[in-house]
mmCIF file of the C-alpha atoms, coordinates in Angstrom:
data_MODEL
# 
_entry.id   MODEL 
# 
loop_
_atom_site.group_PDB 
_atom_site.id 
_atom_site.type_symbol 
_atom_site.label_atom_id 
_atom_site.label_alt_id 
_atom_site.label_comp_id 
_atom_site.label_asym_id 
_atom_site.label_entity_id 
_atom_site.label_seq_id 
_atom_site.pdbx_PDB_ins_code 
_atom_site.Cartn_x 
_atom_site.Cartn_y 
_atom_site.Cartn_z 
_atom_site.occupancy 
_atom_site.B_iso_or_equiv 
_atom_site.pdbx_formal_charge 
_atom_site.auth_seq_id 
_atom_site.auth_comp_id 
_atom_site.auth_asym_id 
_atom_site.auth_atom_id 
_atom_site.pdbx_PDB_model_num 
ATOM 1   C CA . UNK A 1 1   ? -0.046  -15.707 8.834   1.00 0.00 ? 1   UNK A CA 1 
ATOM 2   C CA . UNK A 1 2   ? -0.323  -13.724 12.037  1.00 0.00 ? 2   UNK A CA 1 
ATOM 3   C CA . UNK A 1 3   ? -3.769  -12.908 13.426  1.00 0.00 ? 3   UNK A CA 1 
ATOM 4   C CA . UNK A 1 4   ? -4.273  -9.447  14.841  1.00 0.00 ? 4   UNK A CA 1 
ATOM 5   C CA . UNK A 1 5   ? -6.993  -10.342 17.339  1.00 0.00 ? 5   UNK A CA 1 
ATOM 6   C CA . UNK A 1 6   ? -8.786  -13.358 18.718  1.00 0.00 ? 6   UNK A CA 1 
ATOM 7   C CA . UNK A 1 7   ? -11.848 -12.815 16.505  1.00 0.00 ? 7   UNK A CA 1 
ATOM 8   C CA . UNK A 1 8   ? -9.799  -13.750 13.420  1.00 0.00 ? 8   UNK A CA 1 
ATOM 9   C CA . UNK A 1 9   ? -8.692  -17.106 14.821  1.00 0.00 ? 9   UNK A CA 1 
ATOM 10  C CA . UNK A 1 10  ? -10.420 -20.296 13.765  1.00 0.00 ? 10  UNK A CA 1 
ATOM 11  C CA . UNK A 1 11  ? -12.322 -22.142 16.486  1.00 0.00 ? 11  UNK A CA 1 
ATOM 12  C CA . UNK A 1 12  ? -11.847 -25.869 16.271  1.00 0.00 ? 12  UNK A CA 1 
ATOM 13  C CA . UNK A 1 13  ? -13.264 -28.916 18.135  1.00 0.00 ? 13  UNK A CA 1 
ATOM 14  C CA . UNK A 1 14  ? -13.862 -28.040 21.820  1.00 0.00 ? 14  UNK A CA 1 
ATOM 15  C CA . UNK A 1 15  ? -13.067 -24.355 21.207  1.00 0.00 ? 15  UNK A CA 1 
ATOM 16  C CA . UNK A 1 16  ? -16.442 -23.900 19.482  1.00 0.00 ? 16  UNK A CA 1 
ATOM 17  C CA . UNK A 1 17  ? -18.898 -22.314 21.895  1.00 0.00 ? 17  UNK A CA 1 
ATOM 18  C CA . UNK A 1 18  ? -22.219 -22.826 20.073  1.00 0.00 ? 18  UNK A CA 1 
ATOM 19  C CA . UNK A 1 19  ? -24.392 -25.751 21.267  1.00 0.00 ? 19  UNK A CA 1 
ATOM 20  C CA . UNK A 1 20  ? -25.985 -26.298 17.847  1.00 0.00 ? 20  UNK A CA 1 
ATOM 21  C CA . UNK A 1 21  ? -24.188 -26.116 14.489  1.00 0.00 ? 21  UNK A CA 1 
ATOM 22  C CA . UNK A 1 22  ? -24.928 -26.393 10.759  1.00 0.00 ? 22  UNK A CA 1 
ATOM 23  C CA . UNK A 1 23  ? -22.312 -28.938 9.712   1.00 0.00 ? 23  UNK A CA 1 
ATOM 24  C CA . UNK A 1 24  ? -21.030 -29.036 6.122   1.00 0.00 ? 24  UNK A CA 1 
ATOM 25  C CA . UNK A 1 25  ? -19.864 -32.388 4.838   1.00 0.00 ? 25  UNK A CA 1 
ATOM 26  C CA . UNK A 1 26  ? -17.279 -33.185 2.146   1.00 0.00 ? 26  UNK A CA 1 
ATOM 27  C CA . UNK A 1 27  ? -20.005 -34.096 -0.359  1.00 0.00 ? 27  UNK A CA 1 
ATOM 28  C CA . UNK A 1 28  ? -21.569 -30.635 -0.079  1.00 0.00 ? 28  UNK A CA 1 
ATOM 29  C CA . UNK A 1 29  ? -24.547 -31.582 2.084   1.00 0.00 ? 29  UNK A CA 1 
ATOM 30  C CA . UNK A 1 30  ? -25.284 -29.796 5.370   1.00 0.00 ? 30  UNK A CA 1 
ATOM 31  C CA . UNK A 1 31  ? -27.120 -30.852 8.467   1.00 0.00 ? 31  UNK A CA 1 
ATOM 32  C CA . UNK A 1 32  ? -28.063 -29.064 11.722  1.00 0.00 ? 32  UNK A CA 1 
ATOM 33  C CA . UNK A 1 33  ? -26.833 -31.043 14.749  1.00 0.00 ? 33  UNK A CA 1 
ATOM 34  C CA . UNK A 1 34  ? -25.569 -30.562 18.279  1.00 0.00 ? 34  UNK A CA 1 
ATOM 35  C CA . UNK A 1 35  ? -21.941 -29.781 18.930  1.00 0.00 ? 35  UNK A CA 1 
ATOM 36  C CA . UNK A 1 36  ? -21.527 -33.042 20.740  1.00 0.00 ? 36  UNK A CA 1 
ATOM 37  C CA . UNK A 1 37  ? -22.849 -35.113 17.813  1.00 0.00 ? 37  UNK A CA 1 
ATOM 38  C CA . UNK A 1 38  ? -20.651 -33.172 15.320  1.00 0.00 ? 38  UNK A CA 1 
ATOM 39  C CA . UNK A 1 39  ? -17.526 -33.652 17.482  1.00 0.00 ? 39  UNK A CA 1 
ATOM 40  C CA . UNK A 1 40  ? -18.232 -37.410 17.757  1.00 0.00 ? 40  UNK A CA 1 
ATOM 41  C CA . UNK A 1 41  ? -18.686 -37.662 13.984  1.00 0.00 ? 41  UNK A CA 1 
ATOM 42  C CA . UNK A 1 42  ? -15.446 -35.764 13.340  1.00 0.00 ? 42  UNK A CA 1 
ATOM 43  C CA . UNK A 1 43  ? -13.484 -37.980 15.777  1.00 0.00 ? 43  UNK A CA 1 
ATOM 44  C CA . UNK A 1 44  ? -14.835 -41.133 14.152  1.00 0.00 ? 44  UNK A CA 1 
ATOM 45  C CA . UNK A 1 45  ? -13.466 -39.938 10.811  1.00 0.00 ? 45  UNK A CA 1 
ATOM 46  C CA . UNK A 1 46  ? -10.141 -38.780 12.387  1.00 0.00 ? 46  UNK A CA 1 
ATOM 47  C CA . UNK A 1 47  ? -10.803 -35.169 11.330  1.00 0.00 ? 47  UNK A CA 1 
ATOM 48  C CA . UNK A 1 48  ? -11.442 -31.831 13.006  1.00 0.00 ? 48  UNK A CA 1 
ATOM 49  C CA . UNK A 1 49  ? -14.618 -29.743 13.456  1.00 0.00 ? 49  UNK A CA 1 
ATOM 50  C CA . UNK A 1 50  ? -13.802 -26.185 12.253  1.00 0.00 ? 50  UNK A CA 1 
ATOM 51  C CA . UNK A 1 51  ? -16.174 -23.272 12.743  1.00 0.00 ? 51  UNK A CA 1 
ATOM 52  C CA . UNK A 1 52  ? -16.312 -21.374 9.516   1.00 0.00 ? 52  UNK A CA 1 
ATOM 53  C CA . UNK A 1 53  ? -18.996 -18.739 10.018  1.00 0.00 ? 53  UNK A CA 1 
ATOM 54  C CA . UNK A 1 54  ? -19.658 -17.799 13.628  1.00 0.00 ? 54  UNK A CA 1 
ATOM 55  C CA . UNK A 1 55  ? -22.201 -15.031 12.909  1.00 0.00 ? 55  UNK A CA 1 
ATOM 56  C CA . UNK A 1 56  ? -24.695 -17.325 11.105  1.00 0.00 ? 56  UNK A CA 1 
ATOM 57  C CA . UNK A 1 57  ? -27.583 -18.763 13.040  1.00 0.00 ? 57  UNK A CA 1 
ATOM 58  C CA . UNK A 1 58  ? -26.821 -21.586 13.773  1.00 0.00 ? 58  UNK A CA 1 
ATOM 59  C CA . UNK A 1 59  ? -23.041 -21.143 13.247  1.00 0.00 ? 59  UNK A CA 1 
ATOM 60  C CA . UNK A 1 60  ? -21.586 -22.996 10.270  1.00 0.00 ? 60  UNK A CA 1 
ATOM 61  C CA . UNK A 1 61  ? -18.876 -25.645 10.846  1.00 0.00 ? 61  UNK A CA 1 
ATOM 62  C CA . UNK A 1 62  ? -17.051 -28.055 8.630   1.00 0.00 ? 62  UNK A CA 1 
ATOM 63  C CA . UNK A 1 63  ? -15.619 -31.491 9.250   1.00 0.00 ? 63  UNK A CA 1 
ATOM 64  C CA . UNK A 1 64  ? -12.173 -31.566 7.631   1.00 0.00 ? 64  UNK A CA 1 
ATOM 65  C CA . UNK A 1 65  ? -8.486  -31.867 8.344   1.00 0.00 ? 65  UNK A CA 1 
ATOM 66  C CA . UNK A 1 66  ? -7.325  -28.667 10.133  1.00 0.00 ? 66  UNK A CA 1 
ATOM 67  C CA . UNK A 1 67  ? -3.893  -28.525 8.445   1.00 0.00 ? 67  UNK A CA 1 
ATOM 68  C CA . UNK A 1 68  ? -5.387  -28.951 4.992   1.00 0.00 ? 68  UNK A CA 1 
ATOM 69  C CA . UNK A 1 69  ? -8.037  -26.324 5.725   1.00 0.00 ? 69  UNK A CA 1 
ATOM 70  C CA . UNK A 1 70  ? -5.387  -23.759 6.838   1.00 0.00 ? 70  UNK A CA 1 
ATOM 71  C CA . UNK A 1 71  ? -3.220  -24.568 3.808   1.00 0.00 ? 71  UNK A CA 1 
ATOM 72  C CA . UNK A 1 72  ? -6.173  -24.022 1.455   1.00 0.00 ? 72  UNK A CA 1 
ATOM 73  C CA . UNK A 1 73  ? -7.064  -20.703 3.098   1.00 0.00 ? 73  UNK A CA 1 
ATOM 74  C CA . UNK A 1 74  ? -3.466  -19.449 2.754   1.00 0.00 ? 74  UNK A CA 1 
ATOM 75  C CA . UNK A 1 75  ? -3.385  -20.562 -0.865  1.00 0.00 ? 75  UNK A CA 1 
ATOM 76  C CA . UNK A 1 76  ? -6.620  -18.667 -1.591  1.00 0.00 ? 76  UNK A CA 1 
ATOM 77  C CA . UNK A 1 77  ? -5.194  -15.519 0.045   1.00 0.00 ? 77  UNK A CA 1 
ATOM 78  C CA . UNK A 1 78  ? -2.014  -15.831 -1.959  1.00 0.00 ? 78  UNK A CA 1 
ATOM 79  C CA . UNK A 1 79  ? -4.013  -16.121 -5.227  1.00 0.00 ? 79  UNK A CA 1 
ATOM 80  C CA . UNK A 1 80  ? -6.059  -13.018 -4.327  1.00 0.00 ? 80  UNK A CA 1 
ATOM 81  C CA . UNK A 1 81  ? -2.877  -11.020 -3.626  1.00 0.00 ? 81  UNK A CA 1 
ATOM 82  C CA . UNK A 1 82  ? -1.328  -12.200 -6.889  1.00 0.00 ? 82  UNK A CA 1 
ATOM 83  C CA . UNK A 1 83  ? -4.374  -11.050 -8.863  1.00 0.00 ? 83  UNK A CA 1 
ATOM 84  C CA . UNK A 1 84  ? -4.354  -7.548  -7.317  1.00 0.00 ? 84  UNK A CA 1 
ATOM 85  C CA . UNK A 1 85  ? -2.908  -4.974  -9.643  1.00 0.00 ? 85  UNK A CA 1 
ATOM 86  C CA . UNK A 1 86  ? -1.058  -2.127  -7.991  1.00 0.00 ? 86  UNK A CA 1 
ATOM 87  C CA . UNK A 1 87  ? -1.357  1.137   -9.856  1.00 0.00 ? 87  UNK A CA 1 
ATOM 88  C CA . UNK A 1 88  ? 0.873   4.062   -8.969  1.00 0.00 ? 88  UNK A CA 1 
ATOM 89  C CA . UNK A 1 89  ? 0.108   7.700   -9.639  1.00 0.00 ? 89  UNK A CA 1 
ATOM 90  C CA . UNK A 1 90  ? 3.069   9.266   -11.377 1.00 0.00 ? 90  UNK A CA 1 
ATOM 91  C CA . UNK A 1 91  ? 3.477   13.038  -11.455 1.00 0.00 ? 91  UNK A CA 1 
ATOM 92  C CA . UNK A 1 92  ? 4.631   15.486  -14.125 1.00 0.00 ? 92  UNK A CA 1 
ATOM 93  C CA . UNK A 1 93  ? 4.966   19.170  -13.269 1.00 0.00 ? 93  UNK A CA 1 
ATOM 94  C CA . UNK A 1 94  ? 5.064   22.011  -15.693 1.00 0.00 ? 94  UNK A CA 1 
ATOM 95  C CA . UNK A 1 95  ? 5.047   25.782  -15.309 1.00 0.00 ? 95  UNK A CA 1 
ATOM 96  C CA . UNK A 1 96  ? 3.386   28.460  -17.409 1.00 0.00 ? 96  UNK A CA 1 
ATOM 97  C CA . UNK A 1 97  ? 6.680   29.311  -19.083 1.00 0.00 ? 97  UNK A CA 1 
ATOM 98  C CA . UNK A 1 98  ? 7.802   25.723  -19.861 1.00 0.00 ? 98  UNK A CA 1 
ATOM 99  C CA . UNK A 1 99  ? 9.030   25.528  -23.469 1.00 0.00 ? 99  UNK A CA 1 
ATOM 100 C CA . UNK A 1 100 ? 7.715   23.156  -26.170 1.00 0.00 ? 100 UNK A CA 1 
ATOM 101 C CA . UNK A 1 101 ? 10.765  20.855  -26.085 1.00 0.00 ? 101 UNK A CA 1 
ATOM 102 C CA . UNK A 1 102 ? 10.415  20.367  -22.331 1.00 0.00 ? 102 UNK A CA 1 
ATOM 103 C CA . UNK A 1 103 ? 6.683   19.818  -22.730 1.00 0.00 ? 103 UNK A CA 1 
ATOM 104 C CA . UNK A 1 104 ? 7.443   17.102  -25.259 1.00 0.00 ? 104 UNK A CA 1 
ATOM 105 C CA . UNK A 1 105 ? 9.895   15.420  -22.845 1.00 0.00 ? 105 UNK A CA 1 
ATOM 106 C CA . UNK A 1 106 ? 7.323   15.455  -20.043 1.00 0.00 ? 106 UNK A CA 1 
ATOM 107 C CA . UNK A 1 107 ? 4.671   14.087  -22.400 1.00 0.00 ? 107 UNK A CA 1 
ATOM 108 C CA . UNK A 1 108 ? 7.028   11.292  -23.545 1.00 0.00 ? 108 UNK A CA 1 
ATOM 109 C CA . UNK A 1 109 ? 7.624   10.348  -19.898 1.00 0.00 ? 109 UNK A CA 1 
ATOM 110 C CA . UNK A 1 110 ? 3.877   10.351  -19.258 1.00 0.00 ? 110 UNK A CA 1 
ATOM 111 C CA . UNK A 1 111 ? 3.399   8.217   -22.341 1.00 0.00 ? 111 UNK A CA 1 
ATOM 112 C CA . UNK A 1 112 ? 5.813   5.588   -20.972 1.00 0.00 ? 112 UNK A CA 1 
ATOM 113 C CA . UNK A 1 113 ? 4.021   5.495   -17.606 1.00 0.00 ? 113 UNK A CA 1 
ATOM 114 C CA . UNK A 1 114 ? 0.594   5.146   -19.263 1.00 0.00 ? 114 UNK A CA 1 
ATOM 115 C CA . UNK A 1 115 ? 1.853   2.236   -21.313 1.00 0.00 ? 115 UNK A CA 1 
ATOM 116 C CA . UNK A 1 116 ? 3.070   0.584   -18.134 1.00 0.00 ? 116 UNK A CA 1 
ATOM 117 C CA . UNK A 1 117 ? -0.470  0.929   -16.748 1.00 0.00 ? 117 UNK A CA 1 
ATOM 118 C CA . UNK A 1 118 ? 0.131   3.722   -14.242 1.00 0.00 ? 118 UNK A CA 1 
ATOM 119 C CA . UNK A 1 119 ? -2.033  6.779   -13.698 1.00 0.00 ? 119 UNK A CA 1 
ATOM 120 C CA . UNK A 1 120 ? -0.447  10.140  -14.476 1.00 0.00 ? 120 UNK A CA 1 
ATOM 121 C CA . UNK A 1 121 ? -1.152  13.409  -12.675 1.00 0.00 ? 121 UNK A CA 1 
ATOM 122 C CA . UNK A 1 122 ? -0.194  16.400  -14.823 1.00 0.00 ? 122 UNK A CA 1 
ATOM 123 C CA . UNK A 1 123 ? 0.138   19.502  -12.675 1.00 0.00 ? 123 UNK A CA 1 
ATOM 124 C CA . UNK A 1 124 ? 0.516   23.079  -13.762 1.00 0.00 ? 124 UNK A CA 1 
ATOM 125 C CA . UNK A 1 125 ? 2.631   24.599  -11.036 1.00 0.00 ? 125 UNK A CA 1 
ATOM 126 C CA . UNK A 1 126 ? 1.585   28.218  -10.328 1.00 0.00 ? 126 UNK A CA 1 
ATOM 127 C CA . UNK A 1 127 ? 3.690   30.735  -8.418  1.00 0.00 ? 127 UNK A CA 1 
ATOM 128 C CA . UNK A 1 128 ? 3.249   34.399  -7.724  1.00 0.00 ? 128 UNK A CA 1 
ATOM 129 C CA . UNK A 1 129 ? 1.326   36.262  -10.439 1.00 0.00 ? 129 UNK A CA 1 
ATOM 130 C CA . UNK A 1 130 ? 0.634   33.120  -12.408 1.00 0.00 ? 130 UNK A CA 1 
ATOM 131 C CA . UNK A 1 131 ? -1.971  32.160  -9.792  1.00 0.00 ? 131 UNK A CA 1 
ATOM 132 C CA . UNK A 1 132 ? -4.130  35.032  -10.988 1.00 0.00 ? 132 UNK A CA 1 
ATOM 133 C CA . UNK A 1 133 ? -3.931  34.416  -14.728 1.00 0.00 ? 133 UNK A CA 1 
ATOM 134 C CA . UNK A 1 134 ? -7.024  33.643  -16.808 1.00 0.00 ? 134 UNK A CA 1 
ATOM 135 C CA . UNK A 1 135 ? -8.308  30.117  -16.028 1.00 0.00 ? 135 UNK A CA 1 
ATOM 136 C CA . UNK A 1 136 ? -8.936  29.387  -19.730 1.00 0.00 ? 136 UNK A CA 1 
ATOM 137 C CA . UNK A 1 137 ? -5.325  30.152  -20.549 1.00 0.00 ? 137 UNK A CA 1 
ATOM 138 C CA . UNK A 1 138 ? -4.071  27.946  -17.732 1.00 0.00 ? 138 UNK A CA 1 
ATOM 139 C CA . UNK A 1 139 ? -6.361  25.053  -18.780 1.00 0.00 ? 139 UNK A CA 1 
ATOM 140 C CA . UNK A 1 140 ? -5.148  25.444  -22.418 1.00 0.00 ? 140 UNK A CA 1 
ATOM 141 C CA . UNK A 1 141 ? -1.548  25.288  -21.187 1.00 0.00 ? 141 UNK A CA 1 
ATOM 142 C CA . UNK A 1 142 ? -2.189  22.088  -19.313 1.00 0.00 ? 142 UNK A CA 1 
ATOM 143 C CA . UNK A 1 143 ? -4.161  20.677  -22.270 1.00 0.00 ? 143 UNK A CA 1 
ATOM 144 C CA . UNK A 1 144 ? -1.091  21.409  -24.482 1.00 0.00 ? 144 UNK A CA 1 
ATOM 145 C CA . UNK A 1 145 ? 0.836   18.716  -22.505 1.00 0.00 ? 145 UNK A CA 1 
ATOM 146 C CA . UNK A 1 146 ? -2.005  16.262  -22.895 1.00 0.00 ? 146 UNK A CA 1 
ATOM 147 C CA . UNK A 1 147 ? -2.058  16.893  -26.662 1.00 0.00 ? 147 UNK A CA 1 
ATOM 148 C CA . UNK A 1 148 ? 1.580   15.767  -26.871 1.00 0.00 ? 148 UNK A CA 1 
ATOM 149 C CA . UNK A 1 149 ? 0.741   12.336  -25.327 1.00 0.00 ? 149 UNK A CA 1 
ATOM 150 C CA . UNK A 1 150 ? 0.538   9.717   -28.052 1.00 0.00 ? 150 UNK A CA 1 
ATOM 151 C CA . UNK A 1 151 ? -1.194  6.719   -26.396 1.00 0.00 ? 151 UNK A CA 1 
ATOM 152 C CA . UNK A 1 152 ? -4.901  6.480   -25.512 1.00 0.00 ? 152 UNK A CA 1 
ATOM 153 C CA . UNK A 1 153 ? -5.940  7.709   -22.114 1.00 0.00 ? 153 UNK A CA 1 
ATOM 154 C CA . UNK A 1 154 ? -9.057  8.819   -20.298 1.00 0.00 ? 154 UNK A CA 1 
ATOM 155 C CA . UNK A 1 155 ? -9.472  11.651  -17.856 1.00 0.00 ? 155 UNK A CA 1 
ATOM 156 C CA . UNK A 1 156 ? -10.162 10.441  -14.311 1.00 0.00 ? 156 UNK A CA 1 
ATOM 157 C CA . UNK A 1 157 ? -10.284 13.875  -12.626 1.00 0.00 ? 157 UNK A CA 1 
ATOM 158 C CA . UNK A 1 158 ? -10.681 16.885  -14.856 1.00 0.00 ? 158 UNK A CA 1 
ATOM 159 C CA . UNK A 1 159 ? -9.030  20.292  -14.255 1.00 0.00 ? 159 UNK A CA 1 
ATOM 160 C CA . UNK A 1 160 ? -8.995  20.663  -10.487 1.00 0.00 ? 160 UNK A CA 1 
ATOM 161 C CA . UNK A 1 161 ? -7.376  23.102  -8.086  1.00 0.00 ? 161 UNK A CA 1 
ATOM 162 C CA . UNK A 1 162 ? -4.464  21.482  -6.271  1.00 0.00 ? 162 UNK A CA 1 
ATOM 163 C CA . UNK A 1 163 ? -2.274  22.953  -3.543  1.00 0.00 ? 163 UNK A CA 1 
ATOM 164 C CA . UNK A 1 164 ? 0.418   23.881  -6.088  1.00 0.00 ? 164 UNK A CA 1 
ATOM 165 C CA . UNK A 1 165 ? -1.829  24.968  -8.931  1.00 0.00 ? 165 UNK A CA 1 
ATOM 166 C CA . UNK A 1 166 ? -4.113  23.113  -11.384 1.00 0.00 ? 166 UNK A CA 1 
ATOM 167 C CA . UNK A 1 167 ? -3.943  19.356  -11.941 1.00 0.00 ? 167 UNK A CA 1 
ATOM 168 C CA . UNK A 1 168 ? -5.552  16.719  -14.117 1.00 0.00 ? 168 UNK A CA 1 
ATOM 169 C CA . UNK A 1 169 ? -5.460  12.968  -13.519 1.00 0.00 ? 169 UNK A CA 1 
ATOM 170 C CA . UNK A 1 170 ? -5.411  10.538  -16.467 1.00 0.00 ? 170 UNK A CA 1 
ATOM 171 C CA . UNK A 1 171 ? -5.210  6.756   -16.799 1.00 0.00 ? 171 UNK A CA 1 
ATOM 172 C CA . UNK A 1 172 ? -4.634  4.411   -19.702 1.00 0.00 ? 172 UNK A CA 1 
ATOM 173 C CA . UNK A 1 173 ? -7.623  3.022   -21.591 1.00 0.00 ? 173 UNK A CA 1 
ATOM 174 C CA . UNK A 1 174 ? -7.832  -0.688  -20.888 1.00 0.00 ? 174 UNK A CA 1 
ATOM 175 C CA . UNK A 1 175 ? -7.683  -2.779  -24.042 1.00 0.00 ? 175 UNK A CA 1 
ATOM 176 C CA . UNK A 1 176 ? -10.121 -5.682  -24.320 1.00 0.00 ? 176 UNK A CA 1 
# 
């Protein structure tokens, strides 16, 4: 785990600058004491004094084994990363003149992506004169694709102007 700047590094033992600390013990109790007393207590137990929260007044420190503390921190970070769910936005593009069979193919592909848990951006690509067509007609054309989608979804961003035309963003409904 590489640290980007010195503020992210843990301060241990003599590296702690504060003269007074709130020390957390293994049993969950805490006590405010001088840095010197806390260091002596840590050395008696063969452990390290680690500054946990520098911004608190007084700063919070813990008496524990440094290697074990770092290992636990990395383990927590790994668990957090594992629980994160990455969601991609997949795109389907249609044009005003796209036929029904092609619309069905695009809807089937969107269906697969929604079942995988991805968001889908359906975009009606407008070129030339199509840019000036009636908005209701264009929205209906885009809605036609959504009508072909079989699984449940919810609209995240309704009909919205995009650089290429009109787009709508949908995502799957989470099942409880």
